[in-house]
C-alpha positions in Angstrom: 126.3 47.6 -120.1 129.4 46.8 -118.1 127.3 45.5 -115.1 128.2 41.8 -115.8 131.9 42.7 -115.5 131.5 44.7 -112.3 131.8 41.6 -110.0 135.1 40.7 -111.7 136.4 44.3 -111.3 135.3 44.3 -107.6 137.0 40.9 -106.9 140.2 41.9 -108.7 139.9 39.2 -111.4 140.3 41.8 -114.1 142.0 45.2 -113.9 140.3 47.2 -116.6 137.9 46.9 -119.5 139.6 47.9 -122.8 136.9 47.7 -125.4 134.1 45.6 -126.9 135.5 43.1 -129.4 132.3 41.6 -130.9 128.7 40.7 -130.3 126.8 37.6 -131.1 123.5 35.8 -130.8 124.6 34.2 -127.5 127.1 36.6 -125.9 129.2 39.7 -126.2 133.0 39.5 -126.1 135.1 42.3 -124.4 138.9 42.9 -124.3 140.0 43.2 -120.7 143.3 43.4 -118.8 143.9 40.6 -116.3 147.2 39.8 -114.7 149.2 42.0 -117.0 147.8 40.5 -120.2 145.0 41.2 -122.6 142.3 38.5 -122.6 138.8 38.1 -124.0 135.9 38.2 -121.5 132.8 36.4 -122.9 129.6 37.8 -121.2 126.6 35.6 -121.9 123.2 37.1 -122.6 120.1 36.2 -120.7 118.0 33.5 -122.3 115.1 36.0 -122.8 117.4 38.3 -124.8 119.6 36.0 -126.8 118.3 34.9 -130.2 119.5 31.3 -129.8 116.6 30.0 -127.6 115.7 26.6 -129.1 118.3 24.7 -127.1 116.3 21.8 -125.8 117.8 19.3 -128.3 121.3 20.4 -127.3 120.6 20.0 -123.6 119.5 16.3 -124.0 121.8 14.1 -122.0 123.3 16.9 -119.9 123.4 16.1 -116.2 124.6 17.9 -113.1 126.2 16.1 -110.1 123.7 17.5 -107.6 120.6 15.3 -107.8 118.4 17.9 -106.1 119.4 20.5 -108.7 118.9 18.0 -111.5 115.4 17.2 -110.3 114.6 20.9 -110.1 115.9 21.3 -113.6 113.7 18.4 -114.8 110.6 19.9 -113.2 111.3 23.4 -114.6 110.9 25.3 -111.3 112.2 28.8 -110.9 115.3 27.4 -109.1 115.7 24.8 -111.8 115.5 27.3 -114.6 118.2 29.4 -113.0 120.4 26.3 -112.4 119.9 25.3 -116.1 121.0 28.7 -117.2 124.1 28.5 -115.1 124.8 25.0 -116.5 124.4 26.3 -120.0 127.0 29.1 -119.4 129.6 26.8 -117.7 129.3 24.1 -120.3 131.6 26.0 -122.7 134.2 26.5 -120.1 134.2 22.8 -119.3 134.4 21.9 -123.0 137.3 24.3 -123.6 139.4 23.0 -120.8 138.8 19.4 -122.0 139.4 20.1 -125.7 142.5 22.3 -125.1 144.0 19.5 -123.0 143.4 17.1 -125.9 145.2 19.3 -128.4 142.2 20.6 -130.3 142.6 24.1 -131.7 140.3 26.1 -129.5 140.9 29.3 -127.5 142.9 28.6 -124.4 140.6 29.0 -121.4 141.8 31.2 -118.5 139.0 31.4 -115.9 135.3 31.1 -115.4 134.0 33.4 -112.8 130.5 34.7 -112.0 129.1 33.5 -115.3 131.9 35.2 -117.3 134.4 33.2 -119.3 138.0 34.5 -119.6 140.1 33.1 -122.5 142.9 34.0 -124.8 142.5 36.4 -127.7 142.9 34.6 -131.0 145.0 36.7 -133.4 146.0 36.5 -137.0 149.5 36.5 -138.5 149.7 40.3 -138.0 148.8 40.2 -134.3 145.3 41.6 -134.8 142.1 39.9 -133.6 141.5 37.0 -136.0 138.6 37.3 -138.5 135.8 34.8 -138.9 136.2 32.2 -141.6 133.2 33.7 -143.5 134.9 37.1 -143.5 138.4 36.1 -144.3 139.9 36.7 -147.8 140.4 33.2 -149.0 141.5 31.8 -152.4 140.6 28.5 -154.1 143.9 26.9 -153.2 143.3 27.3 -149.5 139.8 25.5 -149.5 141.1 21.9 -149.4 143.6 22.6 -146.6 141.0 24.4 -144.5 138.5 21.7 -144.9 141.0 19.0 -144.0 142.1 20.9 -141.0 138.6 21.5 -139.6 137.7 17.9 -140.4 140.6 16.8 -138.2 139.4 19.2 -135.4 135.9 17.7 -135.6 137.3 14.2 -135.4 139.4 15.1 -132.4 136.4 16.5 -130.7 134.4 13.3 -131.4 137.2 11.2 -130.0 136.8 13.3 -126.8 133.0 12.4 -126.9 131.9 15.9 -127.9 130.2 17.5 -130.9 130.2 21.2 -131.6 126.5 21.2 -132.6 126.6 24.6 -134.4 129.8 24.5 -136.4 129.8 26.8 -139.4 132.1 29.4 -141.0 130.7 31.9 -138.5 132.1 29.9 -135.5 135.6 29.5 -136.9 138.4 32.1 -136.6 141.3 32.1 -139.0 144.2 32.3 -136.5 147.9 32.5 -137.1 148.4 28.8 -136.6 145.3 27.7 -138.5 141.5 27.6 -138.1 140.3 27.9 -134.5 136.9 26.6 -133.4 134.9 28.9 -131.1 131.5 29.2 -129.5 130.8 25.9 -127.7 128.0 26.5 -125.2 125.7 24.2 -127.1 128.3 21.4 -127.3 126.6 18.0 -127.6 127.5 14.8 -125.7 128.0 12.2 -128.4 127.2 9.3 -126.2 124.0 10.6 -124.5 122.2 12.6 -127.1 119.8 10.8 -129.5 120.5 13.4 -132.3 124.3 13.3 -132.0 124.8 11.8 -135.4 122.6 14.4 -137.0 124.5 17.2 -135.3 127.9 15.8 -136.4 126.9 15.3 -140.0 125.4 18.8 -140.2 128.6 20.4 -138.7 130.9 18.7 -141.1 128.6 19.3 -144.1 128.4 23.1 -143.2 132.2 23.3 -143.5 132.5 21.1 -146.6 129.8 23.1 -148.4 131.6 26.4 -147.6 134.9 25.1 -148.8 133.3 23.5 -151.9 131.9 26.9 -152.9 135.6 28.1 -153.1 136.8 24.9 -154.8 134.0 23.1 -156.7 136.3 20.1 -157.2 136.4 19.4 -153.5 134.8 16.1 -152.6 134.3 14.6 -149.2 130.5 14.2 -149.3 130.6 10.9 -147.5 133.3 11.8 -144.9 130.8 12.5 -142.2 129.1 9.1 -142.3 132.5 7.3 -142.6 133.8 9.1 -139.5 130.6 8.3 -137.6 130.7 4.7 -138.6 134.2 4.4 -137.2 133.1 6.1 -134.0 130.2 3.7 -133.6 132.6 0.8 -134.1 135.0 2.3 -131.6 137.7 2.4 -134.3 138.0 6.2 -134.4 141.3 7.8 -133.5 142.5 11.4 -133.5 144.6 10.8 -136.7 141.7 9.1 -138.6 141.5 10.2 -142.2 138.4 9.1 -144.2 138.9 7.4 -147.5 136.2 9.4 -149.2 133.8 6.5 -149.7 131.5 4.6 -147.3 131.7 0.8 -147.7 128.3 -0.8 -148.2 127.3 -2.8 -145.2 126.9 -6.5 -145.5 123.5 -8.0 -145.6 124.0 -9.6 -142.2 124.8 -6.1 -140.8 121.9 -4.3 -142.5 118.6 -5.9 -141.4 115.5 -5.0 -143.3 112.8 -3.0 -141.4 110.7 -5.3 -139.2 113.1 -8.2 -139.7 113.2 -10.8 -137.0 115.9 -13.4 -136.8 114.6 -16.9 -137.4 115.3 -19.5 -134.8 116.2 -22.9 -136.2 114.5 -25.9 -134.6 116.3 -29.1 -134.0 119.9 -27.7 -133.4 122.2 -25.0 -134.7 122.8 -24.5 -138.4 126.0 -25.7 -140.0 127.7 -24.5 -143.2 127.9 -27.2 -145.9 128.9 -27.5 -149.5 125.9 -25.5 -150.7 127.6 -22.3 -149.6 128.5 -20.4 -146.4 125.7 -19.2 -144.2 123.0 -21.5 -145.7 120.8 -23.4 -143.3 121.8 -27.0 -142.9 119.0 -29.6 -143.2 117.5 -30.7 -139.9 117.5 -34.4 -140.9 120.6 -35.2 -143.0 119.5 -38.8 -143.5 115.9 -40.0 -144.0 114.8 -42.8 -141.7 114.5 -46.2 -143.3 111.0 -47.3 -144.2 108.6 -47.5 -147.1 107.6 -43.9 -146.8 109.7 -41.4 -148.7 110.5 -38.0 -147.2 108.6 -35.0 -148.5 110.9 -33.0 -150.8 109.5 -29.8 -149.3 111.1 -30.6 -145.9 110.0 -32.1 -142.6 107.7 -29.1 -141.8 105.5 -29.9 -144.8 105.5 -33.7 -144.3 102.1 -35.4 -143.9 101.1 -36.4 -140.4 100.8 -40.2 -139.7 97.3 -41.6 -140.1 95.5 -42.4 -136.8 92.9 -45.2 -136.7 90.2 -44.6 -134.2 88.7 -47.7 -132.4 85.5 -47.3 -130.5 85.3 -49.6 -127.5 82.3 -50.4 -125.3 82.4 -48.6 -122.0 83.3 -50.8 -119.0 81.7 -50.5 -115.6 78.7 -48.5 -114.6 77.1 -46.3 -117.2 76.2 -42.7 -116.2 72.9 -41.6 -117.6 71.1 -38.4 -116.8 68.0 -39.5 -114.7 64.6 -38.4 -115.9 63.4 -35.8 -113.5 66.1 -36.6 -111.0 69.2 -34.7 -109.9 72.0 -34.3 -112.4 74.9 -36.7 -112.1 72.9 -39.6 -110.6 74.2 -43.1 -111.3 71.8 -45.8 -112.6 72.9 -49.5 -112.0 72.8 -51.9 -115.0 69.8 -54.2 -115.4 71.6 -57.4 -114.3 72.5 -55.7 -111.0 68.8 -54.8 -110.4 67.7 -58.4 -111.0 70.2 -59.8 -108.5 69.0 -57.3 -106.0 65.3 -58.4 -106.5 66.3 -62.1 -106.1 67.8 -61.4 -102.7 64.6 -59.7 -101.7 62.5 -62.6 -103.0 60.9 -60.6 -105.8 60.3 -61.4 -109.4 63.2 -62.0 -111.8 61.7 -60.2 -114.7 63.0 -56.8 -115.5 
């Protein structure tokens, strides 16, 4: 069982294995001694043995720098599957370093070596390993504060462009300085995942529902959409606090399904006394003349009448010859008579 930690012992990264701290659906966590301090070593399970296997939606938008490796991962070859597994394990380490530097309350990462993540041990106020939020003895008065704290952590993660993706009371530890977010291998890239909004709303709703079970008076049902709206508009900051209600979008910002903007003919529209945003008439003044403009607009005005005049054809007349080739030209009768006079023939047709 200690085989995954054997390379770290051989390389001198850790000095000894103390005990097993906890197990989960993705990894097992061990207490080890490294550099004179006790740290947590997270050993990831193989994809075939871990219960969390449906990870395709979380991997959307993830890319590696090596293009050859990325192509192998896209094809799903044996090498590509191994590379995807390594990328899945290292994703949590990358996210922890990034979030810890931004001030988000996550375990402080120490080292990622041979597929094993070393990080600090989160302890409670008594110095013991911190319990999960779902297992902590909480009272009603603490629910609102815990929700506000975790909402702030989720906002800070979103400002960094990341979404936990599986946030719940099972992935939060009640530390001595407040709730600590853990388990981030399935972290979602907010800008490159088509389901990012769904993941974020689900994460925040999981925490809100848990806290509302302790305090039924707790609101915040629309916080997730208000936060996401600010993120889409690039107005989200780390200290953003939702107002508790989502403003209704204006009609110009909420197009109906299948709506296509109408292109005005004859020049741009101009606001006038009838109200802002109304379409200005194409012809402000009717042209002088006896005809009155159609009240339904210029599009429905009657077309001018056209008088057709039939004129006699000038020049040679083209007639299809009887039994001859198509397109033959027959000269008029007077031209045939002049030709007969020159030859000395009769003048009768």
